[in-house]
VEXDREN-2710 file (C-alpha; in Angstrom, 1 decimal):
% VEXDREN-2710
k/r/px/py/pz
1/MET/-8.6/-7.5/16.4
2/LYS/-8.5/-3.8/17.8
3/SER/-10.3/-0.9/15.8
4/ILE/-8.9/3.0/15.5
5/THR/-12.4/4.4/13.9
6/SER/-10.7/6.9/11.5
7/GLN/-13.7/6.1/8.9
8/CYS/-12.1/6.8/5.8
9/PHE/-14.0/7.2/2.9
10/LEU/-10.3/5.6/0.5
11/GLY/-8.1/4.1/3.5
12/GLU/-5.0/2.8/2.4
13/GLY/-1.2/3.1/2.2
14/PRO/0.0/1.8/5.5
15/LEU/3.3/2.0/7.7
16/TRP/4.8/1.6/10.0
17/ILE/8.1/4.2/10.9
18/ALA/9.5/2.7/13.8
19/ASN/12.1/5.6/15.0
20/LEU/8.9/7.5/15.4
21/GLY/6.7/3.8/17.0
22/CYS/3.5/5.3/15.3
23/PHE/1.1/3.6/11.8
24/PHE/0.4/6.1/9.2
25/TRP/-2.0/5.7/7.0
26/VAL/-3.7/7.8/4.5
27/ASP/-7.5/8.3/3.1
28/ILE/-6.8/8.6/-0.9
29/GLU/-10.3/10.5/-1.5
30/MET/-10.2/12.7/1.4
31/GLY/-7.2/13.7/1.3
32/ASN/-5.7/12.7/4.5
33/LEU/-2.9/11.1/6.7
34/HIS/-3.5/8.9/9.7
35/CYS/-0.5/9.7/11.9
36/TYR/-1.9/7.5/14.7
37/HIS/1.1/6.2/17.9
38/LEU/1.4/2.6/19.7
39/ALA/2.1/3.8/23.0
40/SER/-0.4/6.6/23.6
41/GLU/-3.1/5.2/21.2
42/LYS/-3.0/8.7/20.2
43/LEU/-4.5/9.6/16.6
44/GLU/-4.0/13.0/14.3
45/ILE/-4.7/13.5/11.6
46/ARG/-3.0/16.0/8.9
47/HIS/-5.3/17.2/5.6
48/PHE/-4.0/18.0/2.3
49/PRO/-6.1/19.6/-0.9
50/ASN/-5.1/16.2/-3.5
51/ARG/-6.2/13.1/-3.4
52/LEU/-3.4/11.5/-1.6
53/ALA/-2.4/7.2/-2.5
54/VAL/0.7/7.2/-0.9
55/VAL/3.3/7.7/2.5
56/LEU/6.6/6.8/2.7
57/GLU/9.4/7.2/4.6
58/GLY/12.3/9.1/3.7
59/GLN/15.0/10.8/5.0
60/ASN/16.5/12.9/8.3
61/GLY/12.3/12.2/9.4
62/LYS/10.9/13.9/6.6
63/LEU/7.2/11.5/4.6
64/ILE/7.7/11.2/0.8
65/LEU/4.0/11.5/-0.2
66/GLY/2.2/10.9/-3.4
67/LEU/-0.2/13.7/-4.0
68/ASP/-1.9/12.9/-7.2
69/ARG/1.1/12.8/-9.3
70/ARG/2.7/14.7/-7.9
71/LEU/6.1/13.4/-5.9
72/VAL/6.9/15.9/-2.4
73/ARG/8.8/15.5/1.3
74/TYR/6.5/16.8/3.7
75/ASP/7.7/17.9/7.5
76/TRP/5.5/16.9/9.7
77/ASP/7.3/18.9/12.5
78/LYS/7.2/22.1/10.1
79/GLU/3.8/21.1/8.1
80/VAL/7.0/22.3/5.5
81/ILE/5.7/20.2/1.7
82/GLU/9.1/21.0/-0.5
83/GLU/8.0/19.4/-4.3
84/LEU/9.9/16.5/-6.0
85/CYS/9.1/15.5/-9.2
86/GLU/5.6/14.7/-10.5
87/VAL/4.5/11.8/-13.8
88/GLU/1.8/12.5/-16.5
89/SER/1.4/15.6/-16.3
90/ASP/-1.0/15.8/-20.0
91/LEU/-3.1/13.2/-18.2
92/ALA/-5.1/15.2/-15.7
93/LEU/-7.6/11.7/-14.7
94/ASN/-5.1/9.6/-13.6
95/ARG/-3.2/9.5/-10.2
96/PHE/-0.5/8.3/-8.1
97/ASN/-2.5/4.6/-5.9
98/ASP/-0.5/2.3/-4.2
99/GLY/3.8/3.0/-3.5
100/LYS/6.6/1.4/-1.8
101/VAL/10.9/1.6/-1.4
102/ASP/12.7/-0.7/-2.4
103/PRO/15.7/-2.9/0.0
104/GLN/17.7/-0.3/-2.2
105/GLY/15.6/3.0/-0.8
106/ARG/14.5/3.4/-4.6
107/ILE/11.0/4.3/-4.6
108/TRP/8.0/2.3/-6.9
109/ILE/4.9/3.7/-7.3
110/GLY/1.3/3.0/-9.4
111/THR/-0.7/4.7/-11.6
112/LEU/-4.7/4.0/-12.3
113/SER/-7.6/6.6/-13.6
114/ARG/-9.5/7.4/-11.6
115/LEU/-12.5/5.8/-14.0
116/PHE/-10.4/2.9/-14.1
117/THR/-10.2/2.5/-17.5
118/GLU/-8.2/-0.2/-18.3
119/GLY/-3.9/-0.1/-19.0
120/ALA/-4.3/3.5/-18.8
121/GLY/-2.1/3.0/-15.1
122/SER/1.9/2.2/-15.2
123/LEU/4.3/1.8/-12.5
124/TYR/7.6/3.7/-12.2
125/ARG/10.5/3.6/-10.6
126/ILE/12.3/6.7/-8.9
127/GLY/15.1/7.3/-7.1
128/THR/17.6/9.4/-5.7
129/ASP/17.5/11.4/-9.6
130/LEU/13.9/11.9/-9.3
131/LYS/13.6/10.8/-12.8
132/PRO/10.4/9.1/-13.5
133/GLN/12.0/5.5/-14.8
134/ILE/8.8/3.4/-16.5
135/GLN/8.7/0.2/-15.1
136/LEU/5.0/-1.2/-16.0
137/GLN/2.4/-0.2/-19.0
138/ASN/-0.9/-1.0/-20.2
139/LEU/-2.0/-1.2/-15.7
140/THR/-5.3/-1.0/-14.8
141/ILE/-5.0/-0.3/-11.0
142/SER/-1.5/-0.8/-9.9
143/ASN/-1.3/-1.9/-6.6
144/GLY/0.6/-4.0/-4.1
145/MET/3.8/-5.0/-4.1
146/ALA/6.4/-7.2/-2.2
147/TRP/10.2/-8.2/-2.5
148/THR/11.5/-11.4/-0.5
149/VAL/14.3/-11.0/1.5
150/ASP/17.2/-12.0/-0.7
151/GLN/16.2/-9.9/-2.9
152/ARG/16.0/-11.5/-5.7
153/THR/12.3/-11.3/-6.6
154/TYR/9.3/-8.6/-6.6
155/TYR/6.0/-9.0/-6.2
156/PHE/2.9/-6.4/-8.3
157/ILE/-0.4/-5.8/-8.5
158/ASP/-2.3/-5.4/-11.0
159/THR/-6.1/-5.5/-9.2
160/PRO/-7.9/-6.5/-12.3
161/THR/-6.3/-9.3/-13.6
162/LYS/-7.1/-10.7/-9.9
163/ASN/-3.4/-12.2/-10.6
164/ILE/0.1/-11.5/-8.4
165/HIS/2.5/-12.1/-10.6
166/GLU/6.1/-12.8/-9.2
167/PHE/9.4/-10.6/-11.3
168/ALA/13.3/-11.3/-10.9
169/PHE/14.2/-8.5/-9.2
170/ASP/18.2/-7.4/-10.1
171/PRO/18.5/-5.5/-6.6
172/GLU/21.5/-3.9/-8.6
173/SER/19.7/-1.7/-11.4
174/GLY/15.9/-1.9/-10.1
175/ALA/15.6/-3.5/-14.1
176/ILE/12.2/-5.8/-13.6
177/GLU/11.8/-9.6/-15.5
178/PHE/8.9/-11.6/-15.4
179/ARG/8.7/-15.1/-14.4
180/ARG/5.0/-16.3/-13.7
181/ILE/2.1/-16.0/-12.1
182/ALA/2.2/-16.7/-8.5
183/VAL/-1.1/-16.9/-6.9
184/GLU/-4.4/-17.1/-8.9
185/ILE/-7.5/-15.5/-6.4
186/PRO/-10.1/-17.3/-6.8
187/GLU/-13.7/-16.2/-7.7
188/GLY/-15.8/-15.1/-4.5
189/LEU/-12.7/-13.9/-2.3
190/GLY/-12.7/-10.5/-3.9
191/PHE/-9.6/-8.8/-5.9
192/PRO/-5.9/-8.4/-4.5
193/ASP/-5.3/-4.5/-3.5
194/GLY/-2.1/-4.6/-0.8
195/MET/0.4/-6.6/-0.4
196/CYS/2.9/-7.4/2.6
197/ILE/5.2/-10.2/3.1
198/ASP/6.0/-11.4/6.5
199/ARG/9.7/-13.6/8.0
200/GLU/8.4/-17.1/6.5
201/GLY/8.2/-15.2/2.6
202/MET/4.5/-15.7/2.5
203/LEU/2.5/-13.1/1.0
204/TRP/-0.5/-10.9/3.0
205/VAL/-3.0/-9.6/1.2
206/ALA/-5.7/-7.0/1.3
207/HIS/-8.6/-9.1/-0.6
208/TYR/-11.1/-5.4/-1.3
209/ALA/-14.6/-7.5/-1.6
210/GLY/-13.7/-9.9/0.4
211/SER/-14.2/-9.2/3.7
212/GLY/-10.5/-10.2/5.1
213/VAL/-6.8/-10.5/4.3
214/TYR/-5.6/-13.9/2.9
215/ARG/-2.1/-15.4/3.4
216/TRP/-0.9/-16.9/0.1
217/ASN/2.3/-19.1/-0.5
218/PRO/3.9/-17.5/-3.6
219/LYS/6.0/-20.8/-4.0
220/THR/2.5/-22.4/-4.3
221/GLY/-0.2/-20.9/-5.0
222/LYS/-1.9/-22.4/-2.5
223/LEU/-4.7/-20.2/0.3
224/LEU/-2.3/-20.7/4.2
225/ASP/-4.7/-18.3/6.6
226/LYS/-7.2/-15.5/7.3
227/ILE/-8.1/-12.2/8.7
228/GLU/-11.8/-11.7/8.1
229/LEU/-13.1/-8.6/9.2
230/PRO/-16.3/-6.4/9.6
231/ALA/-15.9/-4.7/6.8
232/PRO/-16.5/-6.7/2.8
233/HIS/-14.2/-3.6/1.2
234/VAL/-10.3/-4.5/2.6
235/THR/-7.9/-2.3/0.8
236/SER/-3.4/-2.5/3.0
237/CYS/-1.9/-4.2/5.3
238/CYS/1.4/-3.6/7.1
239/PHE/4.1/-4.9/9.6
240/GLY/4.7/-2.5/12.3
241/GLY/5.1/-2.6/16.7
242/GLU/8.1/-3.6/19.0
243/ASN/8.3/-6.9/17.0
244/LEU/6.8/-6.7/13.9
245/ASP/4.3/-9.1/14.6
246/LEU/1.3/-6.5/14.5
247/MET/-0.4/-6.2/11.8
248/LEU/-2.1/-3.2/10.2
249/ILE/-5.0/-3.0/8.2
250/THR/-7.2/0.1/6.1
251/THR/-10.2/-0.7/4.8
252/ALA/-12.7/1.1/2.6
253/GLN/-15.6/2.6/2.8
254/GLU/-16.4/3.9/-0.8
255/ASN/-18.6/1.5/-3.4
256/LEU/-21.3/0.7/-0.1
257/THR/-25.0/1.0/-0.4
258/GLY/-26.5/2.8/3.3
259/ASP/-27.7/0.1/4.2
260/ASP/-23.9/-1.5/3.4
261/LEU/-22.7/0.8/6.2
262/GLU/-25.0/0.0/8.3
263/LYS/-24.8/-3.7/7.9
264/TYR/-20.6/-2.7/8.3
265/PRO/-20.6/0.5/9.8
266/GLN/-16.5/-0.8/11.0
267/SER/-15.7/-0.2/6.7
268/GLY/-13.0/2.6/6.6
269/ASP/-11.7/2.2/10.7
270/VAL/-8.8/0.2/11.1
271/PHE/-7.6/-2.8/12.6
272/LEU/-4.4/-4.0/14.7
273/VAL/-3.9/-7.7/14.8
274/ASN/-1.2/-10.3/15.9
275/VAL/-0.3/-12.4/14.3
276/GLU/2.0/-15.6/14.6
277/VAL/5.0/-15.2/12.2
278/GLY/6.1/-11.4/12.4
279/GLY/7.1/-9.1/8.9
280/LEU/10.2/-7.1/8.0
281/GLU/10.7/-3.7/7.9
282/SER/9.8/-1.3/5.7
283/ASN/12.6/0.4/3.9
284/ARG/13.2/4.2/3.7
285/ALA/13.7/5.6/0.6
286/GLU/16.8/7.6/-0.7
287/ILE/15.4/10.8/-1.5
END
């Protein structure tokens, strides 16, 4: 296991962009975007005067960022921002949280209230028309998501439920329909946060207050493996590297006391771990 010192208050949203050979992740509350070049081990940080919840791969080498409740296109080289769309402009306390791109290039991105008000969040699907369409409502902490290789199943986490929900997914229309609860997180293992899926269809889930990334079988609901980390608040994970068998894991310092931080000084850092079963390439947004 290798650590990258980033000391994020709320590290989140890791992304591997193969063309660049770089991992990206965000520090939501600090508005910082991190770019780590795997070959040179060089870390660059860009600051935005917003809560920066999401970084996704867009077209023509551009990045898609979730700033507060706005989706923007960002040119890393020119440092130029182009506005795309906004959600929930009437809800000043809401912000984007986790986001992913589906196999057809549509963006799926959720919201939450910064007060974590129950039921205040929603999940949106955003296509090339840039008109956000609500897919799920009455969410509290809209979080991790993943699609199966056959594109027929979509997994989604609303963190406080401590469940991973399974939906039927229609690749063409992007419609989802609830099927069942695939995984129930037992007491004592923290709360499910960010998530990615491996080549065997198993779900790797970052457990906030659970000190690790856990590998779950969504067909049986059984726990298969765990990557133990020296930080209690593990927030998200993604596959990357040349063979997509390197996992980058983000962590957070939020909700930790001074004593906690003395005990777990690597909280907020990012970790790189080699895994036996690799993952899938992340999708590029059509936007």
